[in-house]
PyMOL Python script that loads the backbone (N, CA, C, O; Angstrom):
from pymol import cmd

cmd.read_pdbstr("""\
ATOM      1  N   MET A   1     -20.781   7.704  29.973  1.00  0.00           N
ATOM      2  CA  MET A   1     -19.399   8.093  29.793  1.00  0.00           C
ATOM      3  C   MET A   1     -19.303   9.084  28.620  1.00  0.00           C
ATOM      4  O   MET A   1     -19.844   8.825  27.546  1.00  0.00           O
ATOM      5  N   LEU A   2     -18.646  10.165  28.818  1.00  0.00           N
ATOM      6  CA  LEU A   2     -18.474  11.157  27.762  1.00  0.00           C
ATOM      7  C   LEU A   2     -17.325  10.772  26.849  1.00  0.00           C
ATOM      8  O   LEU A   2     -16.294  10.274  27.299  1.00  0.00           O
ATOM      9  N   GLU A   3     -17.519  11.010  25.561  1.00  0.00           N
ATOM     10  CA  GLU A   3     -16.446  10.752  24.606  1.00  0.00           C
ATOM     11  C   GLU A   3     -15.668  12.043  24.379  1.00  0.00           C
ATOM     12  O   GLU A   3     -16.252  13.123  24.284  1.00  0.00           O
ATOM     13  N   ALA A   4     -14.367  11.923  24.294  1.00  0.00           N
ATOM     14  CA  ALA A   4     -13.521  13.091  24.057  1.00  0.00           C
ATOM     15  C   ALA A   4     -13.717  13.589  22.630  1.00  0.00           C
ATOM     16  O   ALA A   4     -13.888  12.789  21.711  1.00  0.00           O
ATOM     17  N   ALA A   5     -13.695  14.883  22.445  1.00  0.00           N
ATOM     18  CA  ALA A   5     -13.816  15.476  21.120  1.00  0.00           C
ATOM     19  C   ALA A   5     -12.546  15.222  20.320  1.00  0.00           C
ATOM     20  O   ALA A   5     -11.446  15.225  20.872  1.00  0.00           O
ATOM     21  N   LYS A   6     -12.702  15.006  19.035  1.00  0.00           N
ATOM     22  CA  LYS A   6     -11.563  14.855  18.140  1.00  0.00           C
ATOM     23  C   LYS A   6     -11.513  16.077  17.239  1.00  0.00           C
ATOM     24  O   LYS A   6     -12.485  16.378  16.545  1.00  0.00           O
ATOM     25  N   LEU A   7     -10.411  16.771  17.245  1.00  0.00           N
ATOM     26  CA  LEU A   7     -10.243  17.962  16.427  1.00  0.00           C
ATOM     27  C   LEU A   7      -9.189  17.699  15.369  1.00  0.00           C
ATOM     28  O   LEU A   7      -8.145  17.112  15.653  1.00  0.00           O
ATOM     29  N   PHE A   8      -9.462  18.130  14.154  1.00  0.00           N
ATOM     30  CA  PHE A   8      -8.519  18.004  13.052  1.00  0.00           C
ATOM     31  C   PHE A   8      -8.283  19.387  12.475  1.00  0.00           C
ATOM     32  O   PHE A   8      -9.204  20.201  12.413  1.00  0.00           O
ATOM     33  N   PHE A   9      -7.061  19.658  12.056  1.00  0.00           N
ATOM     34  CA  PHE A   9      -6.702  20.948  11.498  1.00  0.00           C
ATOM     35  C   PHE A   9      -5.996  20.738  10.168  1.00  0.00           C
ATOM     36  O   PHE A   9      -5.332  19.723   9.958  1.00  0.00           O
ATOM     37  N   THR A  10      -6.141  21.693   9.283  1.00  0.00           N
ATOM     38  CA  THR A  10      -5.380  21.678   8.037  1.00  0.00           C
ATOM     39  C   THR A  10      -4.364  22.812   8.088  1.00  0.00           C
ATOM     40  O   THR A  10      -4.643  23.890   8.612  1.00  0.00           O
ATOM     41  N   ALA A  11      -3.201  22.555   7.545  1.00  0.00           N
ATOM     42  CA  ALA A  11      -2.148  23.576   7.519  1.00  0.00           C
ATOM     43  C   ALA A  11      -2.247  24.371   6.227  1.00  0.00           C
ATOM     44  O   ALA A  11      -2.448  23.799   5.156  1.00  0.00           O
ATOM     45  N   SER A  12      -2.110  25.658   6.321  1.00  0.00           N
ATOM     46  CA  SER A  12      -2.124  26.495   5.111  1.00  0.00           C
ATOM     47  C   SER A  12      -0.706  26.737   4.597  1.00  0.00           C
ATOM     48  O   SER A  12      -0.511  27.090   3.434  1.00  0.00           O
ATOM     49  N   ARG A  13       0.272  26.545   5.468  1.00  0.00           N
ATOM     50  CA  ARG A  13       1.673  26.655   5.040  1.00  0.00           C
ATOM     51  C   ARG A  13       2.552  25.918   6.047  1.00  0.00           C
ATOM     52  O   ARG A  13       2.177  25.751   7.208  1.00  0.00           O
ATOM     53  N   TRP A  14       3.692  25.491   5.601  1.00  0.00           N
ATOM     54  CA  TRP A  14       4.645  24.791   6.446  1.00  0.00           C
ATOM     55  C   TRP A  14       5.989  24.754   5.753  1.00  0.00           C
ATOM     56  O   TRP A  14       6.107  25.133   4.588  1.00  0.00           O
ATOM     57  N   HIS A  15       6.986  24.302   6.461  1.00  0.00           N
ATOM     58  CA  HIS A  15       8.290  24.085   5.845  1.00  0.00           C
ATOM     59  C   HIS A  15       8.899  22.840   6.486  1.00  0.00           C
ATOM     60  O   HIS A  15       8.539  22.477   7.605  1.00  0.00           O
ATOM     61  N   GLY A  16       9.802  22.201   5.794  1.00  0.00           N
ATOM     62  CA  GLY A  16      10.440  20.997   6.312  1.00  0.00           C
ATOM     63  C   GLY A  16       9.639  19.743   6.029  1.00  0.00           C
ATOM     64  O   GLY A  16       8.663  19.757   5.280  1.00  0.00           O
ATOM     65  N   GLU A  17      10.072  18.673   6.641  1.00  0.00           N
ATOM     66  CA  GLU A  17       9.418  17.371   6.484  1.00  0.00           C
ATOM     67  C   GLU A  17       8.884  16.908   7.837  1.00  0.00           C
ATOM     68  O   GLU A  17       9.502  17.176   8.868  1.00  0.00           O
ATOM     69  N   PRO A  18       7.745  16.218   7.847  1.00  0.00           N
ATOM     70  CA  PRO A  18       7.234  15.692   9.120  1.00  0.00           C
ATOM     71  C   PRO A  18       8.214  14.689   9.717  1.00  0.00           C
ATOM     72  O   PRO A  18       8.876  13.944   8.995  1.00  0.00           O
ATOM     73  N   THR A  19       8.296  14.681  11.027  1.00  0.00           N
ATOM     74  CA  THR A  19       9.138  13.709  11.726  1.00  0.00           C
ATOM     75  C   THR A  19       8.313  13.032  12.811  1.00  0.00           C
ATOM     76  O   THR A  19       7.392  13.631  13.365  1.00  0.00           O
ATOM     77  N   VAL A  20       8.640  11.807  13.104  1.00  0.00           N
ATOM     78  CA  VAL A  20       7.968  11.069  14.177  1.00  0.00           C
ATOM     79  C   VAL A  20       8.525  11.568  15.500  1.00  0.00           C
ATOM     80  O   VAL A  20       9.709  11.403  15.790  1.00  0.00           O
ATOM     81  N   ARG A  21       7.667  12.175  16.289  1.00  0.00           N
ATOM     82  CA  ARG A  21       8.093  12.723  17.579  1.00  0.00           C
ATOM     83  C   ARG A  21       7.671  11.839  18.753  1.00  0.00           C
ATOM     84  O   ARG A  21       8.130  12.036  19.878  1.00  0.00           O
ATOM     85  N   GLU A  22       6.794  10.862  18.487  1.00  0.00           N
ATOM     86  CA  GLU A  22       6.368   9.917  19.515  1.00  0.00           C
ATOM     87  C   GLU A  22       6.491   8.501  18.954  1.00  0.00           C
ATOM     88  O   GLU A  22       5.481   7.901  18.585  1.00  0.00           O
ATOM     89  N   PRO A  23       7.703   7.958  18.882  1.00  0.00           N
ATOM     90  CA  PRO A  23       7.904   6.649  18.261  1.00  0.00           C
ATOM     91  C   PRO A  23       7.168   5.509  18.957  1.00  0.00           C
ATOM     92  O   PRO A  23       6.963   4.456  18.354  1.00  0.00           O
ATOM     93  N   GLY A  24       6.774   5.693  20.193  1.00  0.00           N
ATOM     94  CA  GLY A  24       5.990   4.671  20.878  1.00  0.00           C
ATOM     95  C   GLY A  24       4.547   4.619  20.414  1.00  0.00           C
ATOM     96  O   GLY A  24       3.839   3.648  20.683  1.00  0.00           O
ATOM     97  N   ARG A  25       4.105   5.663  19.716  1.00  0.00           N
ATOM     98  CA  ARG A  25       2.721   5.740  19.236  1.00  0.00           C
ATOM     99  C   ARG A  25       2.626   5.713  17.718  1.00  0.00           C
ATOM    100  O   ARG A  25       1.582   5.370  17.163  1.00  0.00           O
ATOM    101  N   CYS A  26       3.700   6.070  17.056  1.00  0.00           N
ATOM    102  CA  CYS A  26       3.682   6.201  15.599  1.00  0.00           C
ATOM    103  C   CYS A  26       5.023   5.734  15.064  1.00  0.00           C
ATOM    104  O   CYS A  26       6.066   6.192  15.531  1.00  0.00           O
ATOM    105  N   THR A  27       5.015   4.833  14.094  1.00  0.00           N
ATOM    106  CA  THR A  27       6.285   4.303  13.586  1.00  0.00           C
ATOM    107  C   THR A  27       6.804   5.049  12.369  1.00  0.00           C
ATOM    108  O   THR A  27       8.011   5.070  12.125  1.00  0.00           O
ATOM    109  N   GLU A  28       5.900   5.666  11.595  1.00  0.00           N
ATOM    110  CA  GLU A  28       6.344   6.393  10.408  1.00  0.00           C
ATOM    111  C   GLU A  28       5.244   7.313   9.897  1.00  0.00           C
ATOM    112  O   GLU A  28       4.074   7.161  10.247  1.00  0.00           O
ATOM    113  N   TRP A  29       5.639   8.267   9.065  1.00  0.00           N
ATOM    114  CA  TRP A  29       4.720   9.140   8.352  1.00  0.00           C
ATOM    115  C   TRP A  29       4.671   8.676   6.911  1.00  0.00           C
ATOM    116  O   TRP A  29       5.710   8.433   6.297  1.00  0.00           O
ATOM    117  N   ARG A  30       3.474   8.553   6.372  1.00  0.00           N
ATOM    118  CA  ARG A  30       3.313   8.229   4.955  1.00  0.00           C
ATOM    119  C   ARG A  30       2.130   9.002   4.416  1.00  0.00           C
ATOM    120  O   ARG A  30       1.207   9.342   5.157  1.00  0.00           O
ATOM    121  N   ARG A  31       2.160   9.274   3.140  1.00  0.00           N
ATOM    122  CA  ARG A  31       1.031   9.933   2.468  1.00  0.00           C
ATOM    123  C   ARG A  31       0.219   8.876   1.734  1.00  0.00           C
ATOM    124  O   ARG A  31       0.772   8.014   1.050  1.00  0.00           O
ATOM    125  N   TRP A  32      -1.099   8.952   1.884  1.00  0.00           N
ATOM    126  CA  TRP A  32      -2.005   8.004   1.253  1.00  0.00           C
ATOM    127  C   TRP A  32      -3.062   8.772   0.463  1.00  0.00           C
ATOM    128  O   TRP A  32      -3.527   9.818   0.916  1.00  0.00           O
ATOM    129  N   PRO A  33      -3.445   8.273  -0.706  1.00  0.00           N
ATOM    130  CA  PRO A  33      -4.578   8.881  -1.412  1.00  0.00           C
ATOM    131  C   PRO A  33      -5.850   8.677  -0.586  1.00  0.00           C
ATOM    132  O   PRO A  33      -6.007   7.642   0.061  1.00  0.00           O
ATOM    133  N   LEU A  34      -6.748   9.646  -0.603  1.00  0.00           N
ATOM    134  CA  LEU A  34      -7.992   9.548   0.149  1.00  0.00           C
ATOM    135  C   LEU A  34      -8.796   8.320  -0.273  1.00  0.00           C
ATOM    136  O   LEU A  34      -9.515   7.737   0.538  1.00  0.00           O
ATOM    137  N   THR A  35      -8.678   7.933  -1.529  1.00  0.00           N
ATOM    138  CA  THR A  35      -9.428   6.784  -2.031  1.00  0.00           C
ATOM    139  C   THR A  35      -8.755   5.449  -1.708  1.00  0.00           C
ATOM    140  O   THR A  35      -9.303   4.395  -2.032  1.00  0.00           O
ATOM    141  N   ALA A  36      -7.593   5.470  -1.084  1.00  0.00           N
ATOM    142  CA  ALA A  36      -6.874   4.231  -0.771  1.00  0.00           C
ATOM    143  C   ALA A  36      -6.217   4.312   0.604  1.00  0.00           C
ATOM    144  O   ALA A  36      -5.030   4.015   0.743  1.00  0.00           O
ATOM    145  N   LEU A  37      -6.981   4.713   1.621  1.00  0.00           N
ATOM    146  CA  LEU A  37      -6.445   4.794   2.977  1.00  0.00           C
ATOM    147  C   LEU A  37      -6.136   3.390   3.478  1.00  0.00           C
ATOM    148  O   LEU A  37      -6.821   2.438   3.106  1.00  0.00           O
ATOM    149  N   PRO A  38      -5.120   3.250   4.315  1.00  0.00           N
ATOM    150  CA  PRO A  38      -4.756   1.922   4.820  1.00  0.00           C
ATOM    151  C   PRO A  38      -5.820   1.389   5.780  1.00  0.00           C
ATOM    152  O   PRO A  38      -6.572   2.151   6.388  1.00  0.00           O
ATOM    153  N   GLU A  39      -5.861   0.099   5.894  1.00  0.00           N
ATOM    154  CA  GLU A  39      -6.748  -0.546   6.871  1.00  0.00           C
ATOM    155  C   GLU A  39      -5.901  -1.074   8.010  1.00  0.00           C
ATOM    156  O   GLU A  39      -4.838  -1.644   7.765  1.00  0.00           O
ATOM    157  N   PRO A  40      -6.331  -0.904   9.232  1.00  0.00           N
ATOM    158  CA  PRO A  40      -7.556  -0.201   9.591  1.00  0.00           C
ATOM    159  C   PRO A  40      -7.321   1.305   9.678  1.00  0.00           C
ATOM    160  O   PRO A  40      -6.270   1.753  10.138  1.00  0.00           O
ATOM    161  N   THR A  41      -8.294   2.069   9.239  1.00  0.00           N
ATOM    162  CA  THR A  41      -8.314   3.516   9.465  1.00  0.00           C
ATOM    163  C   THR A  41      -9.495   3.779  10.389  1.00  0.00           C
ATOM    164  O   THR A  41     -10.612   3.348  10.103  1.00  0.00           O
ATOM    165  N   VAL A  42      -9.265   4.472  11.478  1.00  0.00           N
ATOM    166  CA  VAL A  42     -10.309   4.760  12.459  1.00  0.00           C
ATOM    167  C   VAL A  42     -11.443   5.519  11.776  1.00  0.00           C
ATOM    168  O   VAL A  42     -11.195   6.421  10.974  1.00  0.00           O
ATOM    169  N   ASP A  43     -12.694   5.154  12.095  1.00  0.00           N
ATOM    170  CA  ASP A  43     -13.863   5.749  11.434  1.00  0.00           C
ATOM    171  C   ASP A  43     -13.885   7.268  11.523  1.00  0.00           C
ATOM    172  O   ASP A  43     -14.175   7.937  10.531  1.00  0.00           O
ATOM    173  N   TYR A  44     -13.578   7.834  12.712  1.00  0.00           N
ATOM    174  CA  TYR A  44     -13.645   9.287  12.837  1.00  0.00           C
ATOM    175  C   TYR A  44     -12.542   9.971  12.033  1.00  0.00           C
ATOM    176  O   TYR A  44     -12.719  11.100  11.577  1.00  0.00           O
ATOM    177  N   THR A  45     -11.411   9.301  11.857  1.00  0.00           N
ATOM    178  CA  THR A  45     -10.347   9.860  11.033  1.00  0.00           C
ATOM    179  C   THR A  45     -10.767   9.874   9.570  1.00  0.00           C
ATOM    180  O   THR A  45     -10.566  10.867   8.872  1.00  0.00           O
ATOM    181  N   ARG A  46     -11.348   8.778   9.109  1.00  0.00           N
ATOM    182  CA  ARG A  46     -11.843   8.703   7.725  1.00  0.00           C
ATOM    183  C   ARG A  46     -12.901   9.787   7.479  1.00  0.00           C
ATOM    184  O   ARG A  46     -12.858  10.476   6.460  1.00  0.00           O
ATOM    185  N   ALA A  47     -13.850   9.938   8.413  1.00  0.00           N
ATOM    186  CA  ALA A  47     -14.907  10.943   8.271  1.00  0.00           C
ATOM    187  C   ALA A  47     -14.321  12.351   8.213  1.00  0.00           C
ATOM    188  O   ALA A  47     -14.768  13.175   7.415  1.00  0.00           O
ATOM    189  N   ALA A  48     -13.326  12.631   9.051  1.00  0.00           N
ATOM    190  CA  ALA A  48     -12.708  13.965   9.061  1.00  0.00           C
ATOM    191  C   ALA A  48     -11.976  14.236   7.752  1.00  0.00           C
ATOM    192  O   ALA A  48     -12.105  15.323   7.189  1.00  0.00           O
ATOM    193  N   LEU A  49     -11.212  13.267   7.259  1.00  0.00           N
ATOM    194  CA  LEU A  49     -10.478  13.466   6.008  1.00  0.00           C
ATOM    195  C   LEU A  49     -11.428  13.673   4.821  1.00  0.00           C
ATOM    196  O   LEU A  49     -11.175  14.512   3.956  1.00  0.00           O
ATOM    197  N   GLU A  50     -12.513  12.908   4.789  1.00  0.00           N
ATOM    198  CA  GLU A  50     -13.492  13.078   3.712  1.00  0.00           C
ATOM    199  C   GLU A  50     -14.157  14.442   3.791  1.00  0.00           C
ATOM    200  O   GLU A  50     -14.356  15.090   2.763  1.00  0.00           O
ATOM    201  N   ALA A  51     -14.509  14.894   5.006  1.00  0.00           N
ATOM    202  CA  ALA A  51     -15.123  16.217   5.167  1.00  0.00           C
ATOM    203  C   ALA A  51     -14.157  17.315   4.743  1.00  0.00           C
ATOM    204  O   ALA A  51     -14.554  18.247   4.042  1.00  0.00           O
ATOM    205  N   ILE A  52     -12.900  17.221   5.155  1.00  0.00           N
ATOM    206  CA  ILE A  52     -11.901  18.224   4.781  1.00  0.00           C
ATOM    207  C   ILE A  52     -11.746  18.277   3.264  1.00  0.00           C
ATOM    208  O   ILE A  52     -11.625  19.358   2.688  1.00  0.00           O
ATOM    209  N   SER A  53     -11.750  17.115   2.620  1.00  0.00           N
ATOM    210  CA  SER A  53     -11.580  17.091   1.159  1.00  0.00           C
ATOM    211  C   SER A  53     -12.760  17.735   0.442  1.00  0.00           C
ATOM    212  O   SER A  53     -12.607  18.230  -0.674  1.00  0.00           O
ATOM    213  N   ARG A  54     -13.934  17.735   1.067  1.00  0.00           N
ATOM    214  CA  ARG A  54     -15.124  18.379   0.482  1.00  0.00           C
ATOM    215  C   ARG A  54     -15.204  19.864   0.843  1.00  0.00           C
ATOM    216  O   ARG A  54     -16.069  20.582   0.341  1.00  0.00           O
ATOM    217  N   GLY A  55     -14.302  20.320   1.713  1.00  0.00           N
ATOM    218  CA  GLY A  55     -14.351  21.709   2.154  1.00  0.00           C
ATOM    219  C   GLY A  55     -15.335  21.932   3.281  1.00  0.00           C
ATOM    220  O   GLY A  55     -15.706  23.072   3.559  1.00  0.00           O
ATOM    221  N   THR A  56     -15.768  20.861   3.939  1.00  0.00           N
ATOM    222  CA  THR A  56     -16.704  20.958   5.051  1.00  0.00           C
ATOM    223  C   THR A  56     -15.912  21.218   6.334  1.00  0.00           C
ATOM    224  O   THR A  56     -15.085  20.392   6.721  1.00  0.00           O
ATOM    225  N   PRO A  57     -16.147  22.341   6.993  1.00  0.00           N
ATOM    226  CA  PRO A  57     -15.325  22.690   8.159  1.00  0.00           C
ATOM    227  C   PRO A  57     -15.685  21.940   9.445  1.00  0.00           C
ATOM    228  O   PRO A  57     -14.913  21.945  10.404  1.00  0.00           O
ATOM    229  N   TYR A  58     -16.860  21.294   9.466  1.00  0.00           N
ATOM    230  CA  TYR A  58     -17.305  20.639  10.696  1.00  0.00           C
ATOM    231  C   TYR A  58     -18.114  19.399  10.346  1.00  0.00           C
ATOM    232  O   TYR A  58     -18.878  19.410   9.381  1.00  0.00           O
ATOM    233  N   THR A  59     -17.955  18.342  11.112  1.00  0.00           N
ATOM    234  CA  THR A  59     -18.804  17.170  11.006  1.00  0.00           C
ATOM    235  C   THR A  59     -19.099  16.663  12.405  1.00  0.00           C
ATOM    236  O   THR A  59     -18.243  16.718  13.288  1.00  0.00           O
ATOM    237  N   ALA A  60     -20.295  16.177  12.600  1.00  0.00           N
ATOM    238  CA  ALA A  60     -20.695  15.627  13.902  1.00  0.00           C
ATOM    239  C   ALA A  60     -20.580  14.109  13.890  1.00  0.00           C
ATOM    240  O   ALA A  60     -21.244  13.437  14.678  1.00  0.00           O
ATOM    241  N   ALA A  61     -19.759  13.564  13.021  1.00  0.00           N
ATOM    242  CA  ALA A  61     -19.607  12.113  12.932  1.00  0.00           C
ATOM    243  C   ALA A  61     -19.219  11.528  14.272  1.00  0.00           C
ATOM    244  O   ALA A  61     -18.306  12.018  14.936  1.00  0.00           O
ATOM    245  N   GLY A  62     -19.919  10.472  14.667  1.00  0.00           N
ATOM    246  CA  GLY A  62     -19.622   9.816  15.934  1.00  0.00           C
ATOM    247  C   GLY A  62     -20.404  10.356  17.121  1.00  0.00           C
ATOM    248  O   GLY A  62     -20.322   9.808  18.220  1.00  0.00           O
ATOM    249  N   TRP A  63     -21.167  11.434  16.904  1.00  0.00           N
ATOM    250  CA  TRP A  63     -21.963  12.015  17.966  1.00  0.00           C
ATOM    251  C   TRP A  63     -23.431  11.738  17.684  1.00  0.00           C
ATOM    252  O   TRP A  63     -23.895  11.918  16.558  1.00  0.00           O
ATOM    253  N   ASN A  64     -24.162  11.302  18.700  1.00  0.00           N
ATOM    254  CA  ASN A  64     -25.605  11.008  18.542  1.00  0.00           C
ATOM    255  C   ASN A  64     -26.423  12.251  18.742  1.00  0.00           C
ATOM    256  O   ASN A  64     -27.650  12.204  18.649  1.00  0.00           O
TER     257      ASN A  64
END
""", "prot")
cmd.dss("prot")
cmd.show_as("cartoon", "prot")
cmd.util.cbc("prot")
cmd.orient("prot")
């Protein structure tokens, strides 16, 4: 079985405040320090956030 690719993007500019557009999937937006992410945080999400914070544009986390 093939696993779907997970892509993460960083914004260089924006305006306004984030809003929940899919309330059946997400109940709220909150900001968390990278060193204190909530549990459970999905492993690939944690790996992507850590890579982005290091300035690493790509990670193969989760791929054998």
